[in-house]
C-alpha positions as CSV (number, residue, x, y, z in Angstrom):
1,X,-16.8,19.9,-101.4
2,X,-15.6,23.6,-102.0
3,X,-12.2,24.7,-100.2
4,X,-11.0,28.0,-99.8
5,X,-8.4,29.1,-102.4
6,X,-4.7,29.9,-101.0
7,X,-4.2,33.1,-102.1
8,X,-1.5,35.1,-103.5
9,X,-0.8,37.1,-100.4
10,X,-0.6,34.1,-98.2
11,X,1.9,32.7,-100.7
12,X,4.0,35.8,-100.4
13,X,3.6,36.1,-96.6
14,X,4.8,32.5,-96.4
15,X,7.7,33.2,-98.6
16,X,8.7,36.1,-96.8
17,X,8.9,34.3,-93.2
18,X,10.8,31.4,-94.9
19,X,13.3,34.2,-96.0
20,X,13.6,35.6,-92.4
21,X,14.1,32.2,-91.1
22,X,16.8,31.7,-93.7
23,X,18.5,35.1,-92.8
24,X,18.3,34.3,-88.9
25,X,20.2,30.8,-89.9
26,X,17.5,28.9,-88.8
27,X,17.4,25.7,-91.0
28,X,14.0,24.9,-92.9
29,X,14.6,21.8,-94.7
30,X,11.0,21.9,-96.2
31,X,7.8,23.7,-96.1
32,X,4.2,23.1,-97.4
33,X,0.8,24.5,-97.1
34,X,-1.8,22.2,-95.9
35,X,-5.7,22.8,-95.9
36,X,-7.0,22.1,-92.4
37,X,-10.5,20.9,-93.0
38,X,-11.6,21.2,-89.4
39,X,-10.5,24.6,-89.2
40,X,-11.4,25.5,-92.7
41,X,-8.0,27.3,-93.2
42,X,-4.8,26.9,-94.7
43,X,-1.5,26.3,-92.5
44,X,2.1,26.6,-93.5
45,X,4.2,23.6,-92.0
46,X,8.0,23.7,-91.7
47,X,10.4,20.7,-91.3
48,X,13.5,21.2,-89.4
49,X,16.1,19.6,-87.3
50,X,16.0,22.3,-84.6
51,X,12.4,21.3,-83.6
52,X,12.1,18.0,-81.9
53,X,9.2,15.7,-82.5
54,X,7.3,13.4,-80.1
């Protein structure tokens, strides 16, 4: 099963987003890239105390 490669430009955009969130004092405790097989694409996920879960 061939999966799309997570390219450097996506990694850099994710890094920039994390920097902007950090500069905005939005607490991001962790982040990860996850491949969504149904959508055949990568997703950047964050964990933060500011966002409540179900």
